[in-house]
N, C-alpha and C positions, 0 to 999 in steps of 0.2 A: 752350817744353817740353823737358824734359831726360831722356833715354833712358841706359840702361845696357844696353849688348848684351853678352851672355856666350853663345857657340854654340858646338857642336862640329858639326865640318863635317867629312865623309869623303867621298873622290874615289870616283865610281862605279866607276873601272876598278882601284882599289888597296885596299889596307886601310890605306893612311896617312890619319891624321887631324889636322886642324888646329884648335888652339882659337883663337876671336877674342875679344877682349874691346876694349870700346870705349865712351866715354863722350860723347854728342853732344848740343849745346843747339842747338834751333831754334826759330823762332818758331813760335807755335800756331797755322798756319793750315794749312787741310785738304790745300790742293795739296802742301805740302812733305811733309807727315806722310804723305800718300796715297803719293806718290813715294818716300818712306824704306821703307814697309811694302812697296810692289810690288816694291821691288829684292831684300828679304830673303825675300820668300816664292816670286819667281820665277827665282831661281838656277837656271841650266840643266844644270852641269854636276857639280852639288854636290848632296847630299840632306841636309837639315838633320834630323840625329836627334833632339836635344832641347835644351831649356834645361838650365843648370846646376842650377837650383832644382827639387828634386822636385813633382811634382803627385800627384794622388788617381790620377789614371790610370796612371802607372808605379810609384808606392810601392806596395810589398808591405806595410809596414807599419802597424799600428795603434798608437797612442799614448795616453797616461794621464799625467794631470797629477795628482800626488799632492797633496791638500790638507793644508793645516798642520794642521788639525783632527785629523787621523789620527796624528799626533807625526811624530818624526823616525826616517827609513828605517834599519832596520838592514842594516849591511854586514859582510862576512866580515872576519876579523882581516887579511888584506892589502888591504882596501879594493878589492876587484877585482870583486866579485860583491854585488849589491843583493838583497835579500829583497823583489821586487816579481814577481809573476807573472801569467802571462795564460792562463785557461782557456778554450781556444776549441774549440767541436765543432760538428758539422755537425746542422742539424735535419730539412729536407729539400732536395731537387735537390742536384744537382752530384755528384762525387766523393768518396768517403768521404776523411775527413781522419784522419790517425793518431791513435790514442788515446794519452791520456797519463795521468798520476797526477796528481791535485790538488795544486798548488803544489809542484810538484817543479823538479829542474834543468832538464828538458825544456821546462818553461813559464817559465823566469825571461827577465825582461825586460831590456833594456839600456838607462842610464843616457845620455840626450842632452844635455838641459841643464836647470838649474835643477830643479824638480820633475817635469820632464817624461822618462818613461820610454818606450820603444819595444819592440814583440814582432814579429819577421820572420815572418808568418804562412807561407811557403814553407818553414819548419821543418817544418809538417807537413802540407803538400800545397797544392793551389791553389785560390783562391777564386774560383768562377764565377759568370759571369752568371744570375740569374734563381734562384739558391739561397739558402736562408736558413740563416742559423748563430747560434750562441749564444756569447756571450763575458762573462766575470767576470773583473775585476782584483783581485788582492789584494796587501796590503801588511803587511809584519811590522815595528812600531817597536821601538825600544829599550829600551821599558818590557816587552817581552814581550807586547805586545797585537797581534791580527790584525785588520786591517779589510778590507772587500771590498765591491765593488758588488754589487748584485742582477745576476743575469742580465740581459743586455741583447741584444737583438736586433742583428743585423748583415747585413747585405749587400756586395756587392763595391764600392758606393759610400763604403763607410765606409772602404776602403783609403787611408791618408794622413790621416785624421781623427784628432782627439783627444778621448777620453774626459773629460768633466769631471763631476769629484764634487759632489754636492747635499750640504748639509749637512741633510739630512732623511732618515729612514728609509725603507724600503719593506715592505710586509707583502703577502705574498703571499697568494693566497684561502686555502689550506689549509697554510700554514706560519706557525709562532709566532716565527721567527728575523728579526731586524730587518737588514736590509743598507741600503747605502748607495745611492740614486739616482743612476744616472750619466745623462748627457746628451751627443750628440754636437755637437760645437764647430759643425760647418757645418749652417746652417738647412736644408739640402735634407735632412740625414739626422735632424732632430729626429723624426719621425713614426717611426723606430725605437728605440723605449722599452724599458722592463723587461720581461721575461719573467718569469713564474710558474715557481715552483720546482716542477715537476710531473714526471711521468714522460714519456715521449714521446709515448704515447696520449693523455694530458691536454693536452700542448701544441698538439695537433691539436685539441682540444675547446673549444666555450665551454660556460659555465656559468650555471643560473638558479637563483637561491634563491626557491622559492615562500612569499611571506608566509602564516603559521599562520592570519590573520584570514580566507584565504580558505577554509578549510575542509580537510576530509579529500580529498587528492590521489587523482585517478583514472588520469589521463593527462596528460604533460606534453609540448609538442611545440615542435619549433623551425623556425620558416620563414625560411631563410637565400636570399638571393638578390643576384646582380649589380647595381649601381649603375653603376660606371664602371671601365674597363680590367680585366684579367686575362682567364685564359681563361673560357668560358663555364661556370658551374656547372649541374650536371643540374636541370632544372625539376621541381617538386614540386607537389601538390595541397595545399594549406592545411590545417593539422592532420591530415595523412593519415599513415599506417603507417612511409612512409619518412622523416617528420620526427618521430618520437617518441623521447623522451629517456631516458635511462637514469637510475635512482636512485644518488647517489654517498653513500656513509658512512654508510648507515643515518639519513638525515636529510632534510630540506627541500630540499637541493641536488640538481641534476638536471644530467647533462652531456650534449652533442650532439657527436658526432665530425664535424667537419667535412671530413674525407676521403670520407665516404660520398658526398658531391656533388661533389665536385672538390679542387681545391687552393685555397687560400687564398694568394694571391701578393703581393709586395712593392708598393707605388706602386697598389694599384686599392682601390677603396672597394664595400663590400659594406652590404645592410640586413639587417637581423634583427627577427623578432618572438618574442617566447616567448607561447605559448600553455596555459592548465592549466584542464584540468575539473576541478571540485572539488565535493563533497557536502557542504552546509551547511544545517543544519536541514531533513534530509531532502529535499532538492533540488538536483539538479545544474545549477552556475552554471558558466559558461565566462568566465574570465577572460584579458585579456592586456595585453601591453605595448603601447606604440605602437611605430611602426616606429622604430628607432634605426640610427644610422651604427656601420659597423665596418671596422677594417682588420686586418692582419697582427699588428700588436701586441697586437691584443684575445683572440689565442689563448692560452688557458688561463688568463682571467680569468673575472669572475662579475658577471652582472646580477642586480641588486637593485631591486625597485620602490620609489618615494616613496609618500608619501600622498597624492600630487595626482594627478588625472584630469585629462585632456586629451581635448578634441573634437578630433578628427583631419580632416583632408580639406577639403574646402570650407566655406563660411561657414554652409550650409546642413545639414550633416552631424550627424547626432544621436548618432552613436556615440562611447562613453565609453571611454576605454582608460588605464591607469595608466601613468604616466611611469616610465623605468627607467633606472638609472646602472648605469655599470662601476664595479667595486671599487677599481681601481686608481686612484690621484689622478693618474698621469700619464695614462691614457686618459680619466679624466673631464674634463681640459683637452681634448682632443681630438675625442670621440666622445660621444653622447648622443642624446636626442631629434632625429630626423631633421627638418631646415629643408630648407624648399623655397620656390619662387614659386609662388604658389597662384592659381587662376584669376582672381583680382580685382586680380591685379599687387602681392599683399602678400608680405613675406619672413616666413613663419611662425617662430615661436620654435624654439631648437634648435641643433643645429651642422650646418653643411652639412658635405658629403662632402670630406674632407681633400683627397683628389688631385684631385677633377674642377675642372677650370678654372673659374673664377668666370664667365668670359663664356659658359662653354657653360650657365649655368643660364638666362641670359636668351634665349639663343638656343634652346634648347629650349622655354621657354615662349611665344615667339614665334610658333613653328611649330605647339606644341598650341593656341594659342589658337584657330587654324583649325577645330576639331573641337569647339567649345565657344561657338558664336558667341553665344548667348542671354546667358550670363555674361559673356564676355569681351569681346563688342564695346565699344569706345569705351574701354575701361581701358587698352591698350597703345597709348597715343599717344607722340609724340615727346618731349613732356614727362615723362611717365612713366617711359618707358625711360632717360629721362637720369637720374631719380632714382634709378632701379634701379642704373644703371652707378656712380654716386656711391656708393651705400650698399655695393656690392661691391667697390670699388674697382679698376674696370676703364673702359675706354674703348670709345665705341662703335664705333670701327675695330677693335678687337678681336673685339666681338661680331658684327660684321659678317663677319671673316673664319672666324671660328668658324661662323657660320650656313652661309656658302657650303662649307666643307670637310663640314658634318654632313648639309648638305641640297642638294648639288650637283644631283642630278637634278631636284630640284623647282624649283630656281632656273633652270636650264636651259629646263625643260620649261614652266614655269608651269600644270602640271596641275591640273585642278579639285579633285582629293583635297589639292591642298596650298594652297587658296585661303585667303588671310588675311582676316579679316573687317575691313572698314574702318568701317562704320556699319552700325547694327541699329535699327530700328523696331518697338519691341516693341508698337505698336497694329496696325501693318499686316502686321507679320511680313517685311516687304521690307529686303532688307540690300544694301549696298553691298560687294562684295568687293575686295581687294587682293591681285590675282597676285602671289606673290612672286618675279619677276624681281630681277636684281641690283640693277636701278634703282630699283625701288619699294623694296625691302629697305633699302636704302641711305638714300632719301627718307624711309622712318620712321624710322631712325634718325639723322637729321639731318645726314648726312656724304656727301661725294661718295664715289665708289668709288675705294678704294686702287688705286694703280698698282704693278706689280713694279718692285723696286729701290728703291721709296720707302722706306726704313728709317726713316729721322728724323721721319717723318710730316708732311712741309711739302707734301703731294701731287705731288710729282716728284722724280724720280730724278735724282741730282746727284751731284757730286764729293764732297761730304759724305757721302753714302750710301757712295760707294766706301771711303772713310776706315772707317766704321762696320763695314763688312763686314771689309775688312782689319784692323782692331784685333783683331776677334773672331776671325778665322783665327790671329791671332800670340798668342792668349790673353793679350790685353791690354784686352780689353772684353766685356762681355756683350751677347747678343740675347734678347729675350724670344721667347715662342713664335710669336707674331704677327710679329717683325720677321724670325723665319728663314723663314716660308713668304714673304713678301714679299722676301726676299733671293735667293730661289732662282730666279733670271730664266730658267735654262735648262731648269728644269723636271725635273731628274734626283733630285729628293727630299732633297737635301742643300745646303749652304753650302758652295762651294767656293772656289779663286781664280778660277775659270774665271767664276763669278757676278761678281766684282769685276771682271774685265776686261772680261766683257759692258757692265757698266754704264760703266766707262772709255770703251769704244767709244761708245757712245751719247752721251756728254759730248762727245765729240771730233766727232760726226756722222760715225762712220767704220761699214762695215759688220760684220756679224757680233756684234751687240748683241742677240741673241736675242729674249725678249719683253720686255726693258727698257722701261718706260713703258707698258706695255698694261695695261687696267683688269683686277683680279684679279675673274674671274667664274667 
């Protein structure tokens, strides 16, 4: 294995710094790599400030790659300033940014390399955690043409990321001007997509277009609720005054201001149902969409219904609802009819909530099956759970960890209200219950109980796990959510060098190993 190390080291008691650069070739063995990383991470009299390479955690710039189909970028006569601009503004949360005039010197970007340009956000203020921003990149070419991206959602995790321009236009719900769709290059930021070009009030709203065939509109409602993550929204009664929508632009389009219930936050999932009371042929009829998934990037977007209806809920449901879809092509890829695991163990059509861990879908259904034994009994066998895991791309180990985290009290107590049905005899009405202790849940999932410190999944804490933890801390590797949970052997809620040390001590049969190799229950 070949390492190139380049670090800035600052002595704790002085302002003097030392730059170290070296190239090391070692055999690819866990013990050597572990020793190397341990040495780097535990230097006692020095503090490692940062690697030379910038990361998204320290970089204050955002980047854009100007596509060839925009033409050659225009420069000034001295070739010192390019006509590339970044229009950045705050939508909500955080401290105000400096206001700038569109595509002026204050918004000018700096050439980095090839077709990549950067804009330092500190010129306007501080990008803060939990706040939402809008950004638009603009470029003038040598033919006198101006090209630009649509307004894109941005958050603090986009610092250091590059906007890639797609060769297709974006049509906002109430704007006839076509802009180009952008996409953040980091897969973790792809959910931060196009924003519609509306005023600030509308950017906090969602819209619904009532089909003319539904008849004369009396009232339109928006039922909005939390699905996963984010601060709790105000709970409302279905189709009540609090959920009433406002008619827009003297048309069949209605808006609902989400701020009336709370803040729609990044990395959170929401559900939404639109309801319309209409008069058709002298009769008042209630229509509604199916439950639809929604994220922060849906703010300012509009839902339209298709000609299809859908039978929602369990297999015996007779309720018919119309399928809806978001207007933005970007949002259509990520959001739509809400998919879930039903009581029979089937994944319903549609889109699963974007940010909710896939393992949580199975863990929640495993828990919920306890309260619907006549329908669920016998459906959630180990074989069926394994099929669901394969369909969602998760492991039984991940489902187990998610279950224990979400239902810890029930796992510990095995209370009657949390009994999981093992077998149910429909003729006699007799049931055999699976008390959801850690052992029984693991057994149902077909695995042994994971142990703390076992990061690589071989059912034992070892020197290989030390290496994985150290690689993660040195930003040379990644850990999944489940791995970070199991790596936290000292129980302080985070993965640190102390966790790696505890596992090392365990491997050496020394004291101070914390809960290493203890069952995660």
